[in-house]
C-alpha positions as CSV (number, residue, x, y, z in Angstrom):
1,M,24.5,16.2,22.2
2,V,28.0,15.4,23.1
3,R,28.7,12.0,24.5
4,L,30.6,12.0,27.8
5,T,33.4,9.5,28.1
6,A,34.3,7.7,31.4
7,S,37.4,9.9,31.8
8,T,35.4,13.1,31.5
9,I,32.9,11.9,34.1
10,R,35.7,11.0,36.5
11,R,37.3,14.4,36.0
12,M,34.0,16.2,36.6
13,R,33.5,14.2,39.9
14,R,37.1,14.9,41.0
15,E,36.5,18.7,40.5
16,G,33.3,18.5,42.5
17,R,30.9,18.9,39.6
18,T,28.1,16.5,39.1
19,P,27.9,14.9,35.6
20,P,24.6,15.4,33.7
21,P,22.1,12.5,34.0
22,P,22.2,9.9,31.2
23,P,19.6,10.5,28.4
24,P,16.3,8.7,28.8
25,V,15.9,5.5,26.9
26,N,13.4,5.9,24.1
27,N,11.6,2.5,24.1
28,N,8.5,3.3,22.2
29,S,8.3,0.2,20.0
30,N,4.7,-0.3,20.9
31,S,3.7,3.3,20.0
32,N,5.8,3.1,16.8
33,N,3.9,-0.1,15.9
34,N,0.6,1.6,16.5
35,N,1.7,4.6,14.5
36,N,2.8,2.3,11.6
37,K,-0.6,0.6,11.6
38,A,-2.3,3.9,11.6
39,Q,-0.2,5.0,8.6
40,I,-0.9,1.8,6.7
41,A,-4.7,2.2,7.4
42,R,-4.5,5.8,6.1
43,V,-2.7,4.8,2.9
44,K,-5.2,2.0,2.3
45,Q,-8.0,4.5,2.8
46,L,-6.4,6.9,0.3
47,M,-6.0,4.2,-2.3
48,T,-9.7,3.1,-1.8
49,D,-10.8,6.8,-2.2
50,H,-8.7,7.2,-5.3
51,I,-10.4,4.2,-7.0
52,G,-13.8,5.5,-5.8
53,L,-13.1,8.9,-7.4
54,R,-12.2,7.2,-10.6
55,R,-15.4,5.1,-10.4
56,A,-17.5,8.3,-9.8
57,S,-16.2,10.0,-13.0
58,P,-16.5,7.5,-15.8
59,N,-15.8,10.0,-18.5
60,V,-12.1,10.0,-17.4
61,L,-11.8,6.2,-17.7
62,P,-10.4,4.7,-20.9
63,N,-13.0,4.1,-23.6
64,N,-11.1,1.9,-26.0
65,V,-11.3,-1.2,-23.8
66,N,-13.5,-4.2,-24.6
67,K,-15.1,-5.5,-21.3
68,N,-17.3,-8.2,-22.8
69,N,-15.2,-11.4,-22.7
70,V,-13.4,-11.4,-19.3
71,S,-11.7,-14.8,-18.9
72,T,-11.1,-14.9,-15.2
73,Y,-12.2,-13.2,-12.0
74,Y,-10.0,-13.2,-8.9
75,N,-11.0,-12.9,-5.2
76,S,-9.0,-10.7,-2.7
77,N,-6.8,-13.8,-2.0
78,F,-6.3,-14.3,-5.8
79,S,-8.1,-17.6,-6.2
80,N,-10.3,-18.1,-9.2
81,S,-13.8,-16.9,-8.6
82,E,-17.1,-16.2,-10.4
83,S,-18.2,-12.7,-11.2
84,K,-21.1,-12.9,-8.7
85,N,-18.6,-13.4,-5.9
86,I,-17.0,-10.0,-6.4
87,P,-19.2,-7.0,-5.6
88,K,-19.7,-4.7,-8.5
89,N,-18.3,-1.7,-6.5
90,K,-15.1,-3.7,-5.8
91,R,-14.2,-4.9,-9.3
92,V,-11.0,-3.5,-10.8
93,Y,-8.6,-4.3,-13.6
94,I,-5.0,-3.4,-14.2
95,S,-4.5,-1.4,-17.4
96,K,-1.1,-3.0,-18.1
97,D,-2.9,-6.4,-18.2
98,V,-5.1,-5.4,-21.1
99,V,-4.4,-7.6,-24.2
100,K,-5.2,-6.1,-27.6
101,G,-7.8,-3.9,-26.1
102,K,-9.6,-6.6,-24.1
103,V,-9.7,-7.0,-20.4
104,K,-8.7,-10.6,-19.4
105,Q,-8.6,-10.5,-15.6
106,V,-10.7,-8.7,-13.1
107,Y,-9.6,-8.5,-9.5
108,N,-11.1,-7.7,-6.2
109,Q,-10.0,-4.1,-5.2
110,D,-8.9,-5.2,-1.7
111,G,-6.5,-7.7,-3.0
112,I,-4.8,-5.2,-5.4
113,I,-4.5,-2.7,-2.6
114,E,-2.8,-5.3,-0.4
115,I,-0.3,-6.0,-3.1
116,L,0.5,-2.3,-3.4
117,L,0.9,-1.9,0.4
118,R,3.3,-4.9,0.6
119,S,5.6,-3.6,-2.1
120,K,8.3,-1.0,-2.1
121,N,7.2,2.5,-3.1
122,F,3.7,1.3,-3.6
123,N,4.6,-0.3,-7.0
124,G,3.3,-3.8,-7.2
125,V,3.7,-6.7,-9.6
126,S,0.6,-8.0,-11.3
127,P,-0.2,-11.5,-10.0
128,I,-0.9,-12.9,-13.5
129,S,1.3,-11.1,-16.0
130,R,4.1,-10.1,-13.6
131,K,4.1,-6.6,-15.0
132,R,4.9,-3.7,-12.6
133,F,2.0,-1.4,-11.8
134,S,1.0,1.4,-9.5
135,I,-2.3,2.8,-8.2
136,K,-2.6,4.9,-11.4
137,N,-2.9,1.7,-13.4
138,V,-5.8,0.3,-11.3
139,I,-9.0,1.1,-13.1
140,P,-12.5,0.4,-11.9
141,F,-14.4,-2.3,-13.9
142,T,-17.8,-0.7,-14.6
C-alpha cells in the first residue's frame, strides 16, 4: 500500500476528492500473546509425545549403555533428588552426558523440555556437562 504524504492529501482535498481513510491500527498484542502461549504449549506437547514414542519402542533405544550406577537424579528444577522423587515415566537422560557407556545423571523430563523451550532453535545446553543437545539426544531411562 502506498503511503500518502501530507502534500498529496492537501492536493486531493483541493481538487475535491476525499483522501482514503487511514489504515486501522493493528493492536493485537493480547491475541499475539495468547497465540504464542498456544504455540509453546503445542511444542511442549510434541516433545512429550516424542519422548513417549521412544519409551514405547525400547528396541530403538541404545543398548550399549550401563544404567546400574547412576550417580545423581535431578528434579524438574534441577536440584538433587532421590530416584523415588522422579516418576518412572518421567525419567530421561541425555545421550551426550554418557561417560564411558555409563549414565551418570538422570533428569525429570519436564525440566529438560523447559530447557529446550527456552533456548534458540530448541537446542539446549546440558545443565551439568554444558554440552549442546536437542530433543533427539533425550532418551527415556527405562
